[in-house]
N, C-alpha and C positions, 0 to 999 in steps of 0.2 A: 478283303484282307489288305494288311497291311505288308510293306518292305520287310523282309527278315534278315537280319546279320548271320553270318556264319560264325561269330564269335560268343562265346556263351559260357558260364559256368552252373553246376549244380551240384547240391550235397544233401542228402537225407538219412537220417538216422532212425532205425527200428528194431525190433524183436519180436522174438514169438517162439513157445515151446522150449524157453530157457536158451534160446540164440539169440544174441544181438549182433547187428551188422550195420555198415553205411556204406552207401552208394557212393562215390564221386563221378563228376562226368564234367570235361573239359571239350571244349569245341574251337577250333581256328579253321581260316581260310584254306578252302581245298579246291580242286578241279571237279571232282565227283565227291561220293561218298564213301568216305573210307573209315571204318569203325576198327578201333583195336579194342581187345575186352581181356581184362585179367582179373581172374577169379580164385577165391581161395579153394586149396586143394579139396575134392571131395564136391564141388559144386558147378564142375566144367558141365554137365549136364543140362545146364541153364542158357549156355552159350547161344543155340539156335533161338530160344524164344527172346532172347534180349536183341540179337541181330535183326530178326524180325519185328520187333516193336519198334526198333530205331528207324529202319527204313520206310515204316509208315508214317515218320511222324517227318523226316528229313531226307532232302534230295542232296545236299552237298555240304561239304566239310570234312574235315579230319576230326574225327569224334572219340576221345578216350574212356571207356568204360571202366571202372575199378571197383570191385567189392572186396570188404574186408569183413571177415567173420569171426567174431567173438563166440567160441562152444561154451555148452552149460559145464560148470564146473564139476560135473559128478558124472560126466561122461567119461572119464579117463580111469583106468585101472593098471595096476602093475602086476607083472608077471617076472619072477625071478627064472632066469635061464640057469637051470641046475647042472646041465651037463658042463657048460663053460665055468659055473661054480667051483665044481667038483675038481675039474682041472687044474683051476687055478689054487686050489687049496693044496691040490697034490703038490703042486711045484713051490707053494711056500713052504710045506714041511720039509722038503729036500733042501732048499735054502736054509731052513732052521738047522738042519743036522751039519750042512757042509759050511755053514758061513756063519762070522761073527756076529752078521748083521741081522737084524729084525726083519721079518719079510712081511711084516702087519700083522693086523687083524680080520676078522671077517667082516667088521663095519669098512675097512680100507677097501678089501676086495669088491664089495658090494658097488663102490664107487666107479670100479672098471666098467668103461664102456661096452654094453653089451650084455652085461651081469642083469641087471635091472632094466627091464623093458616096458613102454609104456604100451597099454592095450586099449583103443578107442572100443568102448562099448556100441553094437551096432542099434542103430534106430529101427523103429517097425515101420512098415511101409507107409500107414496112416500119418504118424507122426513126421516122416520125412516129407510128404505130400502136401501136410499143413505148413512146413518150414518154406517150400518152395513156392507155393501160392503165394506167402506173405511177402517172400524176399521179391517175387515179381511185381507183387502189387507197389511195392515201395519203391522199385524200379520204375515205375510209370508214373508216379508221382514225381521223382526224379527228371523224368522227361518232360513232364509239365511245368516244371520249373525252370527247365533248360530252355523250352521253348518259350516261356514268358520273358527270359531273360534276353534271349535272341530278338523276341519282338520288340524290347525296350531300346537294343541297341539298333533295332532297324528303323525306329521310330527315328532315331537321331539322322541315321543315313538318309533316310527320306527328306529331312529337313535339306540336308548338305546338298542331296541330288539334285532337288527341287532349285535351290540356290543358283547352282552350276548351270541348270538348264535355261534360268532366267537370265543370266549373265550371257549364255550363249546366243539366246533372242536379241538381247540388245545390241550386240555385238554384230550380229545379222543384219538387223535394220538400219544401223550406222554405216555400214556397207552399202546397204540399198540406197541410202540416201546421199553416199558420196557423187559430188559434181561430176566427177571424171567418167564414172558408170552411166549416167544419165544419155540418152542418145545422141540428144543436141551437143552435148558436150563431145563424146566421140566423133561426130560429124564436123564441127569446127576444129577439131584437131589434125583429122585427116585431111580436110582441104588445106589448112596452113602448111601440111607437111606436103600436099601434091602441089600448091602454090608454089613452094622454095624449089622443088624439082624441076618445074616446068621450065623456072627463070633459067637454068641453068643448062637447058638441053631441050631435044625434041624426043617425045616419047608417045608410044600409041595411047590414043585416049582410052580405046576399049580396053587394052591390056591395063591401064591404070585404075580404069573403072572395076575390073575384075579382082584386082590386088586391093583395092580399096575396102571391096566388099568383103573378102576373105579376113583383112584385119579388123574391122569392124564386127565381123561375126568372132573371132579370137577375142577381141576385147569385151565382148557382151557377156556378163555374169548373172543375166537373169536366170537362166537355167539354175545355175548351184545355188543361189538365193532361192529360188523354190524349193528345191531339193531339201536346201538346209531347214527351211520352214517346215517341209514336210518330217522331217527326221526329227524336228520340235515336237509336234503334234503325237509321233508314233511313241517317243519317248515318255512324254506325260502321259500318255494311256496308259503305258506300261508299269508306271510307278503308282498311279491311280488303283489298277488291277491288283497289283500286290502279289505276294507270292513267291515262288522260286521263279524272278526274272533275271537272275544275274548272268545267264549266257545269252540271254537275249539282248540285254543292256549293254553288253560287252561289244556284241555284234553291232550296235547301233552306235556306239563311240568310233567304231571302225568306218563307218558308213560318213559318220560326221567329219571325220579326219581327212577323208579321201576327197570330200566337197571342201574342206579347208584349204588343203594341197592345190588343188585345182583353181580357186578363189587366188590364192597367193601368187602363182603361175601366170594367172591373165592380170594381175594388178599393173598398172601403169601410171603410177603415182604413189607417193609414199602414204598418202591416207588411206589407200585401200591395202596397201602393203601392211600398215601398221592393224588394219582391222583382221587381216589373215591371220598375222602372227598372233593376234591377242585371242583368236578364236582358237588356234592349234595349243595355247597354253592353258586356256579354260578346259579343252576337251580332254586334255593330258590329266588334269584334276579331276574332272569328271571321273576319266577311264579308272584312276588310282580308287575312288570309292567304291566304284563299281566291284573292284575285284574282292570286296567285303559282303557283298549281297549273294544271297543263297541262290 
């Protein structure tokens, strides 16, 4: 499986039984899977099937689903509201008798709202089921299109994620090779500091030894380097596996950042400090891209 983005778009047009319709799907980043469905009146019955199909295909993302249906031209008929029309005619006749103004003709009265009503013809059960099946089929095609678009965006993300991790590895190796983190360099530095102190007063040699050992331990970043290398391997394995790995990668970024912070706190020279700061910058860039991963 490849890395999948949460960003995508799909649109399909189809028709059956005299109906025509358009599906439009839009997907953006989200912490979980949030599906918002907008359907034409009379097609709300399809919503459970739509939500079920989406949940089987995607794990994360804010997904907007819109269905626009054009009904057949011969499905509508007109009916005259005779009671309302009779009442209007009576009022018109009264105005004709009591006023010099014309009350209008029957054609004018027919334009009054509520006099002429639109009546939707009822579909038979077989026809409705055929239309529903065709609409759901084209929705599945829209989901396929959406999945392909998200995979295409995911391929671009994959390349960027791997690039960031490669840069993290390069910076970790640079930190590992800094002269200041080598054990002999630490020993030389501590010895020089102790010699300077010994020249200026008397100290307990055993206590100095303990303090020196403690300082050496605090200055040693080998554990942080080893953990960073392990996180690099884990992150690459996740990306190689693909699928819905966004949450796991986000947690991995937190682990990267924790080790980078510790490395910065232990840095005892400008070279190592620069490595730690560079790591933090790259990790932030990695985490920004991870927010787009499903």
